[in-house]
N, C-alpha and C positions, 0 to 999 in steps of 0.2 A: 033573139031573146031566149028562145027555148034552148038553144045550144049553150048559152051562158048558164042557164039554170041547171042543165044536165051536168055541165062541167063542175059547177059549184057543189052539186049533190055528190058527184064522184069524189071530189076532194074531201068533203065532209065524211063520207063513208070510209075513206082511206085512213083518216086520222082519228076516227071515233074509237075510243077504247073498247075492245072486244076481248074479254078474258079468254085466253087460250090454254087449254089443258093438253094440247097436242104432245108436248114433251113427255107427259106421263104415259103415253101409249108406247114409248120406247122402253123396253125391259131394263136395259142398263141404267138409264136415267132414273126410272122408277125406283130401282133398288138403291141408287145413290141418294135419291130424295128421301126415302124411308130411313136410310142410315143416318143422314144428317138430322132429320126430324127427331128421331129417338135420342140421338146424341145430345142435341141442344136441350131437349126435355130433361135428360139426366143431369146436365150441367147445373140446372136450377137446384137440384137436390144437394149438390156439392156446395153451392153458394149459401143456401139457407142453413145447412147442417153445420158448416164449419164454425161459425161463431159459437153455437151451442156446445160443440165439442171442445172448443177452447175454454169455455166457461166450466165445462165438466172437469177439465184438468186444472182448474184454479187460475187460468190465465185471464187477461183483461184486454182492453182495447189496443194497448201497445203490442201485445203478443199477436193479436189478430192482424193488426196493420203490417207487422213484419212477415207473417205468413202470406198475406195477400201480395205484398211486395215481392217476396221470394218466388211465388207462383208466376207473377207477371214478368220478372226478370228471366226466369227459366224459359217461359214461353217465347220471350223476345230472342233469346239466344238461339233457339232451335228453329225459329221462323226462316232464316236464310237457309239453314240446312234442309228444311222441308222442300224448298225450291230446288236446291242443288240435287238432292236425291231424286226428286221427281223427274228431273231432266236426265239423270244418269240411269236409274233403274225403272223409272216409270211411276206415275202418281198412284196407281192402284195398289202396289205393294207398300208404298209409303203410308197410305191411309190405313191399310190393315195393320201395319206395325204400330202406328200411332194408337189405334184403338186397343190393341193387345197390351201395349205399355200402360195405358190408362186402366185397363181391367186389372192388371197386376198391382199397380200402386194403389188403386182405390180399394181393392180387396185387402191390401195391407192396412189401410186406414181402418177398415172394419175390424180387423183383428186387434189393432191397438185400442180402438174404442171399446171393445168388449173386454179385453184382458188388462188394459192399462200398461202393457209392456212397452218400455221406452219412453212413455210420457210425451211431453211436448216436443222433445227433440225428435222422436220417431215420427210424430205427426208432421213436423216441419219438413223432414226429409221426404216423406211420402207425398205431401202436397206439392213440393218442388218437382218430384218425379212426374206427377200428373201434368204440371206445367210444361215439362219437356215434351211430353206426348202431344199436348194441345198445339204447341208451336209447329210441329211437323204437319198437322192435319190440314189447316186452311189453305196454304199454297197449293197442296196436292189436289184439294177439292176443286179449286178454281182451274187448275191445269187439266183435270180429267173431263170436266164438263164439255168443252168444245170437241172432245174426241168421242163423246157419246151422243151428241146431238148434231143434226145438220145445221148449217150456218143460219138458215132462215128461222130456226127455232131457238137459237142461242139466247136471245134477249128474253123470250118467254121463259126459258129454263132458269135463267138468272133471277127473273122476277118471282117465279114460283118458289125458288130456293129461299129468297128473302122473306116471302110470305110465310113459309113453313117455319123459318127461324123465329120470326116474331110471334107467330101463333103459339109455338112451343114455349117461347119466353113469357107469354101471358099466362098460360095454363100451369106451367111447371112450378113457379114459386108457391102458388096456393096449395097445390098438391103436396109439395115438399114440406110446407109448414104444418099441414095436418099430420103427416107422417112423423115429423119430429115431435110434435106435441103429444100425439096419441101413443107413439112407440118410443123411439129414441134416435139420436144422431147416428148411431151405428146402423140401424135399419135403413135410414135415409141414404147413407153411403153405400149400403148393400144394393139399394135400388139403382143408384148411380152406376155401380159396377155392372149390374145386369144390363143396363141400357147400352153400355159400351160393348158388352158381349153380343147383344142383339145387333148393334151397328156393324160389328165385325162380321157377323153371320150374313147380314145383308150384302156387305161388300164382297164376301166370298162367293155369294150366289150370282154375282154379276157374271162370273164364269168366263167363257171364251171372249166375250166382248171386252170384259175388264182386262184380260191378259193382253189382248191386242192393243188396247188403249194404253196399257202399262209399258209396252215395248218402247225402248228408245227409238227415236225417229231414224237414226242411222241403220239400226237393225231392220226396221220395218220397210225401208226403202232400198235395201241391198247395199248399204254402206254410205249412201249419200245423205244429205240433210235437206229437208224441205226448204225451198227458196223463201226468203223473207219478203213479205208483201211490200210494195212500193210505199214509202212514207208519204203522208199527206202534204208535207212541205215541199215536195217536188224533188227531193234528193234521189239519186239513183239507188236502186235496190242493192243491198249488200250481197256478197258472195255466199255460197252455201256453208262455208266454214266459219262464219261470223260467230264470235263469242259474246257473252253478256256485256263485258266492259266496252267492247267495240260498239255494240248496239247502243249502249248508254251514251257514248261519245257522238254517235252519228244520228240518233233518233231524237229530234226535237220534241216529238210527241211524248216519248217516255220521260224525258227530263221535265217537261211541263206537268205531266200527270203526277210525278213524284213530288215536285215542288208544291203544286196545288194541294195534294193530299197531306203533306207534312204541315203546311201552313194552316189548312182548314182544321186539322186535329190538334193544333198547338195548345189550345186551352179547353177543348171540349170535355176531356176526361175530368178536369178539375171542376168544370161547370156542373156536370152530372153528379159526381161523387161528393162535392163540397158545396158548390154554389146553390144547387137546388134544395138540399136539406136545410141549408142556412136560411134561404129565402122563405121556405115553408114554415120554419119555426119562428124566425124573427119578425118577418113582415106579414105573413098570412096567419100565423098562430093556428095552423090547421092540424097539428099533431101527426101521428104516424099514419092515420087513415088518409090525411090530406096529401102526404108525401106519396103514398101508394097511388092515389088518384092522379097526381101529376106524372108519375112514371108510367102509369097505365095509359094516360093520354098520348104520350110520345110513342109508346109501343103500338097502340091502336092506329095512330097515324102512319107509323112505319109499315104495319100490316097492309093498310089500304094502299100505301105507296108501292108495295110489292105487287099487289094485284093490278094496279094501274100500269106498272112497268111491264108486266107480263102480257097485258092486253093491248098496248099501243104498238102497232106495227106500221112500217112504212115511213118512219120519220126520215126526212131527207138529210138532216144534220143532227145526229144524236148529241154531238159535242155542245152545240149551242143550247139545246134543250137542257142538257145536264147543268151547264153553267148558270143558265137563268134560274133553274130550280134551286141551285146552290145559293144564288142571291136572295131568293125567297126565304130560304132557310135562315140566312143571316138576319133579314128583317124580322122574321118571326121570333128569333132568339132575343133580339133587341127589345121587343115589346113585352116579353114575359114579366119582368119586374115592375112594369108600370100599369098592367092591365087588371090587377086584382086577381083573386084566386080563379074565378070562372074564366076570365079573360086569358089567364095563364094556361088553363086547360086547353082552350081553343088554340092559342098560339103554339103550344107544344105539340098538339095534334097536327097542325100545319107543318111544323118543323120536322116531325117524324116522317110525314108523307114526302116532303121535299128532299129530305136526307136520303131516303131509300131510292127515290127516282134518280137522284144524282149518282148514287153508288152503282146502281144496276147499269145505267147507261155507260158510265165511264168504264166499268169492268168489262162490259160487252165490247166496247171500242178497243180496249187493250187486247182482249182475247182474239179478236178478229184481225188485229194488226201485227200480231207477233208470230214468228215462226214456231211451230210446235216444239222444236228441240230446245227453245229458250223460254217457253211459257212458264214453267215452274219457277225459274229464277226471277223472271219479271214479276210474277204475281207475289212471290215472297218479298220482293223489294217494295211493292206497294203496301202489303200488309205491314212490313217493318216500318215504313214511313208513317203509317197511321198509328202504330202502337208505341213507337220508340220514345216519344215525349210524354207518355202517360204518367210515369212516376213523378217527373218534374212538374207536370201540370197540376197534379193533386197537391203537391207541396206548396207550389206558388199560390194556388187558389186559397189554401188555408191561411197563408200570410196576408193575402189581399183582403179576404173576408174579415179578418180581425182588424186590419188597419182602415179599410174603406167601406166595408159592408158588402153584402152579396151582389148588390146592383152592379158594382164595378166589375165583377166577374162576368156577368152577362154582357155588359157593354164591351169588355175586352174580347170575349168570344165572338160577338157579332162583328166587331171590327176585323178580327182575323178571318172570319168566314167571308165577309164582303171583299176584303183585300185578296184572298185566295181566288175566289170565283170571278172577281172583277179582272184579275190578271188572266185567268183562264179564258174569259170572253175576249180578251185582247190578243190572244195567241191564235194565229191562223191555223196552225197544225192541229189544234184541238177544236177550235170553233167550227171548222169546216168538215169535220168527220161526220 
C-alpha cells in the first residue's frame, strides 16, 4: 500500500504544472524573448493607429479594409520565403532583416502621416511593406528557438514565448490608444518603429550564439546535413539529403499537422473579426466596452495557457494532450453564443487557454521531429496553413452573419475545430507523440 502511495505521489509530482523560467537563463533565448516581446507590443500601436490615420486622410471603412487585406496578403506571400531563407542563410539574419524592413517602412508611414506626402496611396504601399517584413519573421523565430535551447527546455521556451506574446497583446492596445488620443497617429507609428529598432538591437546582441544558430546545417556539420529523426509512424528515417517536398510525401506527421492546422483555422478568423463583434452588438448589446471585455477574456485565457504549457513537463504523449485540448477549445467556442455575456467571457477564457496549450504542444512536437536544415520551411508551411484562409474566412463570416446571424458562425467554427482535432486524435502518428 505504501509503495502504491509513493508511486501515485511520484506521478502526481511529475505532471503537476511547475512554471519554469529556466530558458530565460540562457542568454540567446533571453534576447530572443525580449525581441519578440517588444515587437508584439509595437504591433498594437500599428493596429490601433492605422484606422485613425485612414480617417485623417479622409478614408473610411472600405479603405481600411483594403489596407488590412493588403497587409495580410503581403504577409502571406513572404511567409514561405521566411522558411526558405531561414534554411538557406539561417533564421538569425532573416529575423534581423525582417525587423529592419519594418523599421524602414514604419518610419516611412510616420513621414507620410506628418507631411501628408503621397496620401492614401503612400500609406497603402508602406503598410504592405510592413506586411512583407512580418511574413519573414515568424517562421524564422520558430526555427531559431530549438537552436538556442536544449531539447528538455524547448516546450517551456515555447510556452514562455506564447505568454509574452499575449501579455504584450493585452497591454499594447491600451497604451497605443492613449498615445493616439493624447498625441497623434504619427507618434504611435513612431513608437512602433522604435520597437522594431529595439527588437533588431536585441537580435544583434545575441552575437556568437545567434551566428552559430544562423549557420546552415551543411556548413555547421562540414558539408553534411543532420539526420532526420525517425517518424512516429514507424517509417524508416530519410537520408541526409532529404528535401522539403520529399519530407512532405514521407512524413505522415507533417501532413496530419498541416491538415489539422488548416481545418482548425478554417473559420476562426471570421469568428474573431466578424462573429464576435456581431454577437456582442446584436445579442449582448454590450457596446465597445463589452467587445473589449470578450477579447480580453480570450487573451487572458491564452496567457494562462502559455504559463501552463511552460510549466507542464514530462508529458508522455504531447500529441494526445494537444488534441484533447483542441476538442475542449471546440466545445468552448460552441457555448459562447448560448451562455449570455458573462458565460461567454468564461467560455472564451477557456477557449484561449486550450488554444494556446494546443499550439505550444504541436509546435514543440514538430520542432523536435524535424531535421534542422528543414525546420524553417516546415514552420513556414504550418504558419501558412494557419493564415492562408483568413481573407476568405472574414468574407464568408460577413455573409453568414447577415443571412443566418452570428450564432451560425460560432457553430460552424466549433464544428471545424471538433472535426480537425477529432481527426488528429484518430491519427497514430500525432496521437502517440
